[in-house]
Every structure is written in structure tokens, then in C-alpha cells.
C-alpha positions, 0 to 999 in steps of 0.5 A: 792103483797109485796115490799121490799125496800132496801137501806143505812140507813141515816148516822148519822150526828155527832153534831160539838163540840166547843173543840176538840183534846188536849183541849177536852181531857184535859177538859174531863180527868179534868171535875170533877175538873172543875164542883167542881171549878166551883160549889165552885165559884157559891156557894160562889158568890151567898153566898156573893151577900145573905150577902150583901143583909142582910147586906144592910137591916141591914143598911137601917133600922138604918139609915146608914150612916146618922145615925152611926150604933153599931158594929158589922153588920155582925156576923160569917158568915162574918168572915167564909167566909173572912176564905175560901176566904184566904184558897182557893189559898192554897187549890187549890195549893194542890187539883189542881196543886199538883197532876196535872202532878204528878198524870199522873207520878205516874200512868203512863198515862205521859209515854204513852203521849209521845208515842202519835203523840202529843209532850210533850211539847204541852200536858204540855203547854195544862195542865198547862194552863187549870190548871191557867185558871180555877184558874183565872176565879174562884178567879177573880169572887170571888174576883170581887163579894166579893170586891163589898160587902166589898169596900162600907161598909168597915166602918162596917165591921171587917176587916181593910183594911191592913188585910189579911181578906180585902187585899188579898181577894179583887181586882187583890191580890186573883187571882194573889196569888192563880196562884202563888201558884197553879203554885208553885204546879204542879211544885212541883208535876212535881219534886217530882213525887208522888201525896201523897207527892207533895200535903203535900210538896206544903201544907208546901209551901204555909203556908210558902209563905203566912207567908212571904207575910203577912210581906211583905205586908207593904212594898208594900206602900210608908210610910207617916209621919204625925207630930202633937204637943203631947198634941194634939189627934190623927188625924181623918185622921190617924184614917183609917191608917195602923200604921208602927211606931211611935216617939215623937220628939223635935222641931229640928226633933231629934226622941226618941222612944215612950216610951223614957220618960215613968217615973214612975210618971207624974213630971218625965215624964214631966222633961224628956220631958223638957230636950230633948225638945220633944213636938211633936208625929210622926206618920208613916202609910199607908192610904187607898187611897193607897190600890189600888197601893199597891194591883197592885204592889204586884199582878204584884210581884205574877204574875211574879213569876208565869211566873217563875214557869211556864217557869221552869215547862214547861222547866224541864219536857220537859228535864227530863223523865217523 
């Protein structure tokens, strides 16, 4: 005799998700970009750790810091690394920020969102927040790892502390600059509404903004002045300083341009110096111990700009048709 067993199979229990709702949807929509940025961050960090290990081996074999080492001690890999870190904010702005909303506007996804139960403002906050968060995480990690390499070895590395390859890639400046340019990217995208055009305009903006930033960078610090006798060599404390300006001056404090007594002969030069009473060199500079304060001041300005751009983007997109 056969027995037939009837019944309802046990229902599968859905696995709980760490992320739900709109956050999950935004991350799923941009999962390819997320994986690319995280992969770039991981590979970049590993590259920095590897190069730091190689540099430590070279310096240990040479007996540094007790003994001086012939420069340079790093090759093309260091130049490529600093170049990529310097380009990273612009890359994120062009390829992550600019298409973020513009692609949805161009493809009609943004219009579909306005017909759903989720409000437009909430959707915008989720999209922009995700974009800024991944930018912050990626650039903060790379900046922290590169700072860990650069700071103890800066005396043997080719980058001066005021160069963009050091100042803009260490400390808080790299993530702050990346956030500002990325915010500019999605703001431009919302205004232009076309992906390719937004990317082109964002690229031009990034070039202009980083050029202006390079010109503004020395203004972040308070200039210091050192006066020393005309015939003395440059004081050792100025060897690592960033020169803003220099003059020659008289004992009563009158300053003259550096080439004021650059005459054709030594006799004529000495006569000029004697006539004007010039006895001192006057050196205006920024010192390395100002670097951290200058970086945080610059980062604060960039973060304020990020907040303004993000607020404008939310205001504009919330009140205009997508």
C-alpha cells in the first residue's frame, strides 16, 4: 500500500539585507562604478605600500639617516604615483560626478523617479550622498597611505612640501579637493542635462579650478621674514623653506629689489651698495611647520565650497523639471 504525503513546502526565508530601500537601489544602480573606485583604492594603496617597502630597503642598505644618500632614491614609479593622485580628483569629477544626474536626465530615469512614492528630494539626497561618500572614502584612504609614506621620507623624495605633488596629495587636501570638484561635476550635470557635454564642461572647470588653487596655495600661510647679513650664506633653516620673495635692505629697514645693484662690474656693484647703505638680505618665506595648518585651512575652504555646490544642486533640481 502506498502512502501519499501532501502538504505545503516550507517557504524560503529571505536573507536579511544590510541595505534596504532607496540606498540599496542607488548602490545597485552604480555598483560597477562602486567596484571600480574601491578596486582603484585598493590597488593604489597596495602600490604605495610596496614602493614604501622598497624605499625603506634602499635607505637601510645605505645607512640612512645616519649617512646621507645620493639623490634621487626613487624612480619613475614615484612620479607616476604622484601624477595619478593629482589627477584623481578631476577623474572622479568627470567620470563619477558629471554623469551622476545628467545620465538619469538624458535617459529619462529622472522623470520616472518623480512618479514613484519616493520624493524627488529624497532621491537626490541618496544619489548625491552616495557620490560624495565614495569619493571621501577613496581619497581619504589613498591620502592617508601616501602621507604615511611621504612624511618620514620627505627629505629624500623629490617633491618639495609646497609642490602640488606633496601638498595636494597628503593630509586633508586630497579628499577635500576631490569632494569640491565632484560636487562641481554633478552640479554642472544637473544644469547641462547631457552626459557628454557635462563631462567636457566639468573637465574644463577642473583644469581652471586646480590652476587657480595652485596660485592661491601660498596665500594659505602667514609669511615669515628673516634678515641676515649680505655676505653670509643662506641660513640652514631656509633650505627647506618656500620662498615667497627676497630683497636687499639697508640698516634702517629700507628695502630694494634683489637686482637693484646688479651692475656690470664688481666695483660698480660695491659702490651702489655703499651709496644706498645696503647691508642685509631680507628673505620672505613659508616654513614646513606651517604645512599642516595651511592644509586644514585650504581643506576648510574646499569643504565649504562643496557644501555650497551641493545645496545649490539640491535646490535647483528640487524646483526644476528633471
